[in-house]
DRENVOTI-733409 format. One record per residue (C-alpha): residue number from 1; residue in three letters; x, y, z. Coordinates in Angstrom, 2 decimals, decimal comma. Layout:
% DRENVOTI-733409
<node><seq>NUM</seq><type>ALA</type><east>X</east><north>Y</north><up>Z</up></node>
...
END
This chain:
% DRENVOTI-733409
<node><seq>1</seq><type>MET</type><east>17,35</east><north>39,87</north><up>13,43</up></node>
<node><seq>2</seq><type>PHE</type><east>20,82</east><north>40,98</north><up>12,26</up></node>
<node><seq>3</seq><type>LEU</type><east>22,36</east><north>37,78</north><up>13,66</up></node>
<node><seq>4</seq><type>GLN</type><east>19,74</east><north>35,65</north><up>11,86</up></node>
<node><seq>5</seq><type>ARG</type><east>20,50</east><north>37,35</north><up>8,54</up></node>
<node><seq>6</seq><type>LEU</type><east>24,22</east><north>36,90</north><up>9,10</up></node>
<node><seq>7</seq><type>LEU</type><east>23,87</east><north>33,21</north><up>9,91</up></node>
<node><seq>8</seq><type>SER</type><east>21,59</east><north>32,59</north><up>6,95</up></node>
<node><seq>9</seq><type>ARG</type><east>24,18</east><north>34,17</north><up>4,68</up></node>
<node><seq>10</seq><type>PHE</type><east>26,85</east><north>31,66</north><up>5,62</up></node>
<node><seq>11</seq><type>PHE</type><east>24,76</east><north>28,63</north><up>6,53</up></node>
<node><seq>12</seq><type>ARG</type><east>22,25</east><north>28,39</north><up>3,71</up></node>
<node><seq>13</seq><type>PRO</type><east>20,90</east><north>24,85</north><up>3,30</up></node>
<node><seq>14</seq><type>LYS</type><east>22,05</east><north>23,09</north><up>0,17</up></node>
<node><seq>15</seq><type>SER</type><east>19,40</east><north>22,79</north><up>-2,51</up></node>
<node><seq>16</seq><type>ASP</type><east>18,23</east><north>19,39</north><up>-3,67</up></node>
<node><seq>17</seq><type>THR</type><east>20,19</east><north>18,90</north><up>-6,88</up></node>
<node><seq>18</seq><type>PHE</type><east>19,14</east><north>15,28</north><up>-7,34</up></node>
<node><seq>19</seq><type>ASP</type><east>17,96</east><north>14,70</north><up>-10,92</up></node>
<node><seq>20</seq><type>PRO</type><east>14,14</east><north>15,00</north><up>-10,94</up></node>
<node><seq>21</seq><type>ALA</type><east>13,98</east><north>12,26</north><up>-13,56</up></node>
<node><seq>22</seq><type>MET</type><east>15,41</east><north>9,86</north><up>-10,97</up></node>
<node><seq>23</seq><type>LYS</type><east>12,80</east><north>10,70</north><up>-8,32</up></node>
<node><seq>24</seq><type>TYR</type><east>9,49</east><north>8,86</north><up>-8,06</up></node>
<node><seq>25</seq><type>LEU</type><east>6,29</east><north>9,21</north><up>-6,06</up></node>
<node><seq>26</seq><type>LEU</type><east>4,45</east><north>5,97</north><up>-5,34</up></node>
<node><seq>27</seq><type>VAL</type><east>1,08</east><north>6,63</north><up>-3,72</up></node>
<node><seq>28</seq><type>GLY</type><east>-0,96</east><north>3,95</north><up>-1,99</up></node>
<node><seq>29</seq><type>LEU</type><east>-4,57</east><north>5,00</north><up>-1,63</up></node>
<node><seq>30</seq><type>GLY</type><east>-6,56</east><north>4,26</north><up>1,50</up></node>
<node><seq>31</seq><type>ASN</type><east>-8,19</east><north>5,76</north><up>4,57</up></node>
<node><seq>32</seq><type>MET</type><east>-6,43</east><north>6,60</north><up>7,81</up></node>
<node><seq>33</seq><type>GLY</type><east>-7,82</east><north>5,13</north><up>11,01</up></node>
<node><seq>34</seq><type>ILE</type><east>-7,86</east><north>1,79</north><up>12,77</up></node>
<node><seq>35</seq><type>GLU</type><east>-11,42</east><north>1,09</north><up>11,58</up></node>
<node><seq>36</seq><type>TYR</type><east>-10,16</east><north>0,96</north><up>7,99</up></node>
<node><seq>37</seq><type>GLU</type><east>-7,22</east><north>-1,36</north><up>8,59</up></node>
<node><seq>38</seq><type>ASN</type><east>-7,29</east><north>-4,71</north><up>6,77</up></node>
<node><seq>39</seq><type>THR</type><east>-10,16</east><north>-3,62</north><up>4,53</up></node>
<node><seq>40</seq><type>ARG</type><east>-10,29</east><north>-4,12</north><up>0,77</up></node>
<node><seq>41</seq><type>HIS</type><east>-10,38</east><north>-0,38</north><up>0,08</up></node>
<node><seq>42</seq><type>ASN</type><east>-7,06</east><north>0,03</north><up>1,92</up></node>
<node><seq>43</seq><type>ILE</type><east>-4,94</east><north>-2,35</north><up>-0,13</up></node>
<node><seq>44</seq><type>GLY</type><east>-3,05</east><north>0,66</north><up>-1,49</up></node>
<node><seq>45</seq><type>PHE</type><east>-1,90</east><north>1,43</north><up>2,06</up></node>
<node><seq>46</seq><type>ASP</type><east>-0,93</east><north>-2,23</north><up>2,52</up></node>
<node><seq>47</seq><type>VAL</type><east>1,28</east><north>-2,12</north><up>-0,58</up></node>
<node><seq>48</seq><type>ALA</type><east>2,81</east><north>1,18</north><up>0,55</up></node>
<node><seq>49</seq><type>ASP</type><east>3,67</east><north>-0,40</north><up>3,91</up></node>
<node><seq>50</seq><type>ALA</type><east>5,25</east><north>-3,36</north><up>2,13</up></node>
<node><seq>51</seq><type>LEU</type><east>7,30</east><north>-1,04</north><up>-0,09</up></node>
<node><seq>52</seq><type>ALA</type><east>8,65</east><north>0,75</north><up>2,97</up></node>
<node><seq>53</seq><type>ARG</type><east>9,57</east><north>-2,57</north><up>4,58</up></node>
<node><seq>54</seq><type>GLU</type><east>11,27</east><north>-3,66</north><up>1,36</up></node>
<node><seq>55</seq><type>GLY</type><east>13,40</east><north>-0,53</north><up>1,51</up></node>
<node><seq>56</seq><type>SER</type><east>14,02</east><north>-0,81</north><up>5,28</up></node>
<node><seq>57</seq><type>ALA</type><east>12,35</east><north>2,57</north><up>5,74</up></node>
<node><seq>58</seq><type>SER</type><east>9,74</east><north>3,97</north><up>8,09</up></node>
<node><seq>59</seq><type>PHE</type><east>7,01</east><north>6,54</north><up>7,58</up></node>
<node><seq>60</seq><type>ASP</type><east>7,11</east><north>10,05</north><up>8,97</up></node>
<node><seq>61</seq><type>HIS</type><east>3,99</east><north>12,10</north><up>9,58</up></node>
<node><seq>62</seq><type>GLU</type><east>4,18</east><north>14,93</north><up>7,06</up></node>
<node><seq>63</seq><type>SER</type><east>1,82</east><north>17,44</north><up>5,52</up></node>
<node><seq>64</seq><type>LEU</type><east>-1,24</east><north>15,69</north><up>4,08</up></node>
<node><seq>65</seq><type>GLY</type><east>0,12</east><north>12,20</north><up>4,63</up></node>
<node><seq>66</seq><type>ASP</type><east>2,73</east><north>9,74</north><up>5,85</up></node>
<node><seq>67</seq><type>LEU</type><east>5,89</east><north>9,68</north><up>3,75</up></node>
<node><seq>68</seq><type>ALA</type><east>8,78</east><north>7,22</north><up>3,50</up></node>
<node><seq>69</seq><type>LEU</type><east>11,92</east><north>7,41</north><up>1,37</up></node>
<node><seq>70</seq><type>ILE</type><east>13,47</east><north>4,29</north><up>-0,13</up></node>
<node><seq>71</seq><type>LYS</type><east>16,15</east><north>3,82</north><up>-2,77</up></node>
<node><seq>72</seq><type>HIS</type><east>16,13</east><north>1,37</north><up>-5,66</up></node>
<node><seq>73</seq><type>ARG</type><east>18,66</east><north>1,10</north><up>-8,48</up></node>
<node><seq>74</seq><type>GLY</type><east>19,92</east><north>4,63</north><up>-8,03</up></node>
<node><seq>75</seq><type>ARG</type><east>16,43</east><north>6,13</north><up>-7,81</up></node>
<node><seq>76</seq><type>ARG</type><east>14,81</east><north>7,92</north><up>-4,92</up></node>
<node><seq>77</seq><type>ILE</type><east>11,33</east><north>6,59</north><up>-4,27</up></node>
<node><seq>78</seq><type>TYR</type><east>8,97</east><north>8,58</north><up>-2,06</up></node>
<node><seq>79</seq><type>VAL</type><east>6,15</east><north>6,37</north><up>-0,78</up></node>
<node><seq>80</seq><type>LEU</type><east>3,06</east><north>8,30</north><up>0,26</up></node>
<node><seq>81</seq><type>LYS</type><east>-0,05</east><north>7,33</north><up>2,24</up></node>
<node><seq>82</seq><type>PRO</type><east>-2,37</east><north>10,36</north><up>2,05</up></node>
<node><seq>83</seq><type>SER</type><east>-4,07</east><north>11,38</north><up>5,29</up></node>
<node><seq>84</seq><type>THR</type><east>-6,82</east><north>13,25</north><up>3,44</up></node>
<node><seq>85</seq><type>TYR</type><east>-9,14</east><north>10,24</north><up>3,20</up></node>
<node><seq>86</seq><type>MET</type><east>-9,75</east><north>8,48</north><up>-0,09</up></node>
<node><seq>87</seq><type>ASN</type><east>-12,13</east><north>11,03</north><up>-1,59</up></node>
<node><seq>88</seq><type>ARG</type><east>-9,58</east><north>13,87</north><up>-1,25</up></node>
<node><seq>89</seq><type>SER</type><east>-6,44</east><north>12,00</north><up>-2,29</up></node>
<node><seq>90</seq><type>GLY</type><east>-5,70</east><north>14,46</north><up>-5,09</up></node>
<node><seq>91</seq><type>LYS</type><east>-4,77</east><north>17,26</north><up>-2,72</up></node>
<node><seq>92</seq><type>ALA</type><east>-1,96</east><north>15,20</north><up>-1,20</up></node>
<node><seq>93</seq><type>VAL</type><east>-0,74</east><north>13,88</north><up>-4,55</up></node>
<node><seq>94</seq><type>ARG</type><east>-0,55</east><north>17,34</north><up>-6,09</up></node>
<node><seq>95</seq><type>HIS</type><east>1,14</east><north>18,79</north><up>-3,02</up></node>
<node><seq>96</seq><type>TRP</type><east>3,95</east><north>16,22</north><up>-2,95</up></node>
<node><seq>97</seq><type>LEU</type><east>4,49</east><north>16,19</north><up>-6,70</up></node>
<node><seq>98</seq><type>GLN</type><east>5,06</east><north>19,95</north><up>-6,55</up></node>
<node><seq>99</seq><type>LYS</type><east>7,03</east><north>19,99</north><up>-3,32</up></node>
<node><seq>100</seq><type>LEU</type><east>9,42</east><north>17,22</north><up>-4,39</up></node>
<node><seq>101</seq><type>LYS</type><east>9,56</east><north>18,44</north><up>-8,00</up></node>
<node><seq>102</seq><type>ILE</type><east>8,70</east><north>15,02</north><up>-9,37</up></node>
<node><seq>103</seq><type>PRO</type><east>7,46</east><north>14,80</north><up>-12,97</up></node>
<node><seq>104</seq><type>ARG</type><east>3,99</east><north>13,35</north><up>-13,46</up></node>
<node><seq>105</seq><type>SER</type><east>5,49</east><north>10,58</north><up>-15,59</up></node>
<node><seq>106</seq><type>ASN</type><east>7,18</east><north>9,34</north><up>-12,39</up></node>
<node><seq>107</seq><type>LEU</type><east>3,94</east><north>9,11</north><up>-10,42</up></node>
<node><seq>108</seq><type>LEU</type><east>2,34</east><north>5,74</north><up>-9,71</up></node>
<node><seq>109</seq><type>VAL</type><east>-0,97</east><north>5,47</north><up>-7,83</up></node>
<node><seq>110</seq><type>ILE</type><east>-1,76</east><north>2,08</north><up>-6,26</up></node>
<node><seq>111</seq><type>VAL</type><east>-5,45</east><north>1,40</north><up>-5,84</up></node>
<node><seq>112</seq><type>ASP</type><east>-8,13</east><north>-1,25</north><up>-5,29</up></node>
<node><seq>113</seq><type>GLU</type><east>-10,22</east><north>-2,30</north><up>-8,30</up></node>
<node><seq>114</seq><type>LEU</type><east>-13,69</east><north>-3,84</north><up>-8,22</up></node>
<node><seq>115</seq><type>GLN</type><east>-13,66</east><north>-4,64</north><up>-11,94</up></node>
<node><seq>116</seq><type>LEU</type><east>-10,75</east><north>-7,07</north><up>-11,64</up></node>
<node><seq>117</seq><type>PRO</type><east>-10,91</east><north>-10,55</north><up>-10,09</up></node>
<node><seq>118</seq><type>TYR</type><east>-9,37</east><north>-10,83</north><up>-6,67</up></node>
<node><seq>119</seq><type>GLY</type><east>-5,56</east><north>-10,81</north><up>-6,89</up></node>
<node><seq>120</seq><type>LYS</type><east>-5,41</east><north>-9,76</north><up>-10,55</up></node>
<node><seq>121</seq><type>THR</type><east>-3,23</east><north>-6,70</north><up>-11,19</up></node>
<node><seq>122</seq><type>LYS</type><east>-3,14</east><north>-4,26</north><up>-14,08</up></node>
<node><seq>123</seq><type>LEU</type><east>-0,71</east><north>-1,40</north><up>-14,72</up></node>
<node><seq>124</seq><type>THR</type><east>-1,74</east><north>1,40</north><up>-17,05</up></node>
<node><seq>125</seq><type>LYS</type><east>-0,10</east><north>4,70</north><up>-17,98</up></node>
<node><seq>126</seq><type>LYS</type><east>-3,37</east><north>6,64</north><up>-18,00</up></node>
<node><seq>127</seq><type>GLY</type><east>-7,10</east><north>6,10</north><up>-17,94</up></node>
<node><seq>128</seq><type>LYS</type><east>-10,45</east><north>7,11</north><up>-16,53</up></node>
<node><seq>129</seq><type>ASP</type><east>-11,31</east><north>6,92</north><up>-12,85</up></node>
<node><seq>130</seq><type>GLY</type><east>-13,62</east><north>3,93</north><up>-13,37</up></node>
<node><seq>131</seq><type>GLY</type><east>-15,92</east><north>5,18</north><up>-10,62</up></node>
<node><seq>132</seq><type>HIS</type><east>-13,15</east><north>5,20</north><up>-8,02</up></node>
<node><seq>133</seq><type>ASN</type><east>-13,48</east><north>8,31</north><up>-5,85</up></node>
<node><seq>134</seq><type>GLY</type><east>-9,77</east><north>8,51</north><up>-5,08</up></node>
<node><seq>135</seq><type>LEU</type><east>-8,78</east><north>8,42</north><up>-8,74</up></node>
<node><seq>136</seq><type>ARG</type><east>-11,51</east><north>10,91</north><up>-9,60</up></node>
<node><seq>137</seq><type>ASP</type><east>-10,16</east><north>13,42</north><up>-7,10</up></node>
<node><seq>138</seq><type>ILE</type><east>-6,59</east><north>12,95</north><up>-8,34</up></node>
<node><seq>139</seq><type>GLN</type><east>-7,81</east><north>13,49</north><up>-11,89</up></node>
<node><seq>140</seq><type>ASN</type><east>-9,55</east><north>16,70</north><up>-10,85</up></node>
<node><seq>141</seq><type>MET</type><east>-6,60</east><north>18,08</north><up>-8,89</up></node>
<node><seq>142</seq><type>LEU</type><east>-4,03</east><north>17,23</north><up>-11,58</up></node>
<node><seq>143</seq><type>GLN</type><east>-6,37</east><north>18,32</north><up>-14,37</up></node>
<node><seq>144</seq><type>GLY</type><east>-5,72</east><north>15,20</north><up>-16,39</up></node>
<node><seq>145</seq><type>THR</type><east>-5,67</east><north>11,42</north><up>-16,49</up></node>
<node><seq>146</seq><type>ASP</type><east>-2,11</east><north>11,03</north><up>-17,79</up></node>
<node><seq>147</seq><type>TYR</type><east>-0,59</east><north>9,38</north><up>-14,74</up></node>
<node><seq>148</seq><type>ALA</type><east>0,18</east><north>5,71</north><up>-14,10</up></node>
<node><seq>149</seq><type>ARG</type><east>-1,93</east><north>3,59</north><up>-11,83</up></node>
<node><seq>150</seq><type>LEU</type><east>-1,59</east><north>0,05</north><up>-10,56</up></node>
<node><seq>151</seq><type>ARG</type><east>-5,03</east><north>-1,49</north><up>-10,07</up></node>
<node><seq>152</seq><type>ILE</type><east>-5,30</east><north>-4,45</north><up>-7,70</up></node>
<node><seq>153</seq><type>GLY</type><east>-8,39</east><north>-6,61</north><up>-8,07</up></node>
<node><seq>154</seq><type>ILE</type><east>-10,55</east><north>-7,08</north><up>-5,00</up></node>
<node><seq>155</seq><type>GLY</type><east>-13,30</east><north>-9,02</north><up>-6,79</up></node>
<node><seq>156</seq><type>ARG</type><east>-17,07</east><north>-8,51</north><up>-6,78</up></node>
<node><seq>157</seq><type>ASP</type><east>-18,30</east><north>-11,11</north><up>-4,30</up></node>
<node><seq>158</seq><type>PHE</type><east>-21,28</east><north>-9,12</north><up>-3,05</up></node>
<node><seq>159</seq><type>LYS</type><east>-25,03</east><north>-8,98</north><up>-3,54</up></node>
<node><seq>160</seq><type>PRO</type><east>-26,85</east><north>-6,05</north><up>-5,21</up></node>
<node><seq>161</seq><type>GLY</type><east>-26,80</east><north>-2,97</north><up>-3,02</up></node>
<node><seq>162</seq><type>GLN</type><east>-23,87</east><north>-4,25</north><up>-0,93</up></node>
<node><seq>163</seq><type>GLN</type><east>-20,99</east><north>-2,71</north><up>-2,89</up></node>
<node><seq>164</seq><type>VAL</type><east>-20,03</east><north>-0,13</north><up>-0,26</up></node>
<node><seq>165</seq><type>ASN</type><east>-20,09</east><north>-2,70</north><up>2,53</up></node>
<node><seq>166</seq><type>TYR</type><east>-17,97</east><north>-5,05</north><up>0,46</up></node>
<node><seq>167</seq><type>VAL</type><east>-15,35</east><north>-2,43</north><up>-0,48</up></node>
<node><seq>168</seq><type>LEU</type><east>-15,06</east><north>-1,14</north><up>3,08</up></node>
<node><seq>169</seq><type>GLY</type><east>-15,26</east><north>-4,62</north><up>4,55</up></node>
<node><seq>170</seq><type>LYS</type><east>-12,52</east><north>-6,88</north><up>5,87</up></node>
<node><seq>171</seq><type>TRP</type><east>-10,94</east><north>-9,59</north><up>3,76</up></node>
<node><seq>172</seq><type>ASN</type><east>-12,65</east><north>-12,96</north><up>4,05</up></node>
<node><seq>173</seq><type>ALA</type><east>-10,72</east><north>-16,06</north><up>5,12</up></node>
<node><seq>174</seq><type>ALA</type><east>-10,06</east><north>-17,29</north><up>1,57</up></node>
<node><seq>175</seq><type>GLN</type><east>-8,75</east><north>-13,89</north><up>0,47</up></node>
<node><seq>176</seq><type>ARG</type><east>-6,51</east><north>-13,53</north><up>3,51</up></node>
<node><seq>177</seq><type>GLN</type><east>-4,73</east><north>-16,77</north><up>2,60</up></node>
<node><seq>178</seq><type>ASP</type><east>-3,44</east><north>-15,24</north><up>-0,65</up></node>
<node><seq>179</seq><type>LEU</type><east>-3,18</east><north>-11,60</north><up>0,42</up></node>
<node><seq>180</seq><type>ASP</type><east>0,56</east><north>-11,61</north><up>1,21</up></node>
<node><seq>181</seq><type>GLY</type><east>1,27</east><north>-12,94</north><up>-2,27</up></node>
<node><seq>182</seq><type>VAL</type><east>-0,96</east><north>-10,33</north><up>-3,90</up></node>
<node><seq>183</seq><type>ILE</type><east>0,80</east><north>-7,53</north><up>-2,03</up></node>
<node><seq>184</seq><type>ALA</type><east>4,24</east><north>-8,96</north><up>-2,85</up></node>
<node><seq>185</seq><type>LYS</type><east>3,34</east><north>-9,02</north><up>-6,54</up></node>
<node><seq>186</seq><type>ALA</type><east>2,18</east><north>-5,39</north><up>-6,40</up></node>
<node><seq>187</seq><type>VAL</type><east>5,48</east><north>-4,39</north><up>-4,77</up></node>
<node><seq>188</seq><type>GLU</type><east>7,38</east><north>-6,17</north><up>-7,53</up></node>
<node><seq>189</seq><type>ILE</type><east>5,38</east><north>-4,33</north><up>-10,20</up></node>
<node><seq>190</seq><type>ALA</type><east>5,85</east><north>-0,96</north><up>-8,52</up></node>
<node><seq>191</seq><type>LEU</type><east>9,62</east><north>-1,40</north><up>-8,28</up></node>
<node><seq>192</seq><type>SER</type><east>9,71</east><north>-2,58</north><up>-11,88</up></node>
<node><seq>193</seq><type>PHE</type><east>7,86</east><north>0,59</north><up>-12,90</up></node>
<node><seq>194</seq><type>VAL</type><east>10,69</east><north>2,55</north><up>-11,32</up></node>
<node><seq>195</seq><type>ALA</type><east>13,53</east><north>0,41</north><up>-12,65</up></node>
<node><seq>196</seq><type>ILE</type><east>12,54</east><north>-0,31</north><up>-16,26</up></node>
<node><seq>197</seq><type>GLY</type><east>9,58</east><north>2,00</north><up>-16,93</up></node>
<node><seq>198</seq><type>PRO</type><east>5,87</east><north>1,43</north><up>-17,50</up></node>
<node><seq>199</seq><type>ASP</type><east>5,98</east><north>-0,05</north><up>-21,01</up></node>
<node><seq>200</seq><type>HIS</type><east>8,37</east><north>-2,90</north><up>-20,22</up></node>
<node><seq>201</seq><type>THR</type><east>6,61</east><north>-3,47</north><up>-16,90</up></node>
<node><seq>202</seq><type>MET</type><east>3,20</east><north>-3,74</north><up>-18,55</up></node>
<node><seq>203</seq><type>THR</type><east>4,58</east><north>-6,22</north><up>-21,07</up></node>
<node><seq>204</seq><type>LYS</type><east>6,08</east><north>-8,27</north><up>-18,27</up></node>
<node><seq>205</seq><type>PHE</type><east>3,20</east><north>-8,31</north><up>-15,80</up></node>
<node><seq>206</seq><type>ASN</type><east>-0,13</east><north>-7,43</north><up>-17,43</up></node>
<node><seq>207</seq><type>ARG</type><east>-0,36</east><north>-10,77</north><up>-19,21</up></node>
<node><seq>208</seq><type>ASN</type><east>-0,12</east><north>-12,71</north><up>-15,94</up></node>
END
């Protein structure tokens, strides 16, 4: 015990002095498990994977999710895929915001959106959950809706009563043809959010 105290006195780890304003948390929402791969509800995970590849990074299994660190224009970007399942995403988001000391203004949640046509994207700085269980849980855990979210349209090509099957279903052949381009656009928007902020990014991309 005495030796441990002595060593800790001289070999204390350096604190993270990186400017919190230059740190970002980009969260792709989805569900862990092979049965959920390549489904519409998991497009947030797909974008998170693409962000990690863009930054030549890999994910590590951490508390409440998989986490990767990339750098872009002098900023540190932590990319998170929560392991809590979609309906409990807020627990992971709150945990990593607090642990990494990242301001809520530097949080971006990437999520699927039924109300947008397939491939359409929309960045907003705040808003309601729109019936999305992942956003609802984040809202509850953060006690507010003042966080940015990037909504990616998955369309509404389903019959009455088939919404759940559609959301949790695999992409159809026509959608798969354009999926790489949709994901690439989402990555571009997310990195723009980090580089030039939400207002300029919304002006640049929301009209497209």
